[in-house]
C-alpha positions, -999 to +999 in steps of 0.1 A: -866-144-216-881-182-224-880-173-257-844-171-253-838-196-230-861-221-255-838-210-284-804-221-265-819-255-263-829-261-296-793-249-309-774-274-281-799-302-294-788-294-330-756-293-321-754-326-306-771-338-335-743-327-359-715-334-336-733-375-333-736-373-372-701-361-382-687-386-355-702-414-368-696-413-405-661-409-400-661-441-380-649-472-400-669-506-385-648-539-386-669-567-404-682-591-372-660-619-386-631-607-370-622-604-336-609-571-317-591-576-291-572-539-285-576-507-297-552-481-314-524-494-329-500-490-343-499-460-319-526-447-293-558-435-310-545-453-343-570-465-367-558-503-365-571-529-341-555-559-324-569-589-337-576-623-321-582-657-334-609-662-355-619-682-388-609-656-409-573-650-390-562-683-376-535-692-405-520-656-400-515-656-363-480-664-351-460-662-314-437-640-327-461-614-345-488-595-335-517-593-364-534-558-365-563-552-387-568-515-403-591-500-423-580-500-463-573-463-464-554-463-432-525-478-448-520-441-465-502-435-429-468-443-431-470-449-392-492-474-401-475-489-430-442-491-411-459-512-383-452-543-401-460-566-434-495-569-451-503-606-449-536-610-464-572-585-466-605-599-448-640-576-462-620-548-467-597-550-436-557-552-444-542-574-423-512-563-413-483-585-389-467-568-368-432-585-348-433-584-314-404-568-296-382-593-273-389-586-236-357-564-223 
């Protein structure tokens, strides 16, 4: 019985390590020069992040548009490409200007 419990515990630990490694290896790390305001753009769970004002983004911000930062590989997704227009790049992050919708 004790061997069975130890085997189960070892399996659980190995499974936890494997899932943690898989999860972190696929995550994109945004550079420190960008101010992340919110995540999951242009759709819930999406790869892009709403950016705030920093030295790197100050000239690209506009009152009529949001500025997104997207990992370069996210631009392959048609939903991301359709969100707005590319206005620059910063340390591997594609900067996308997305027009704000008028209040209704």
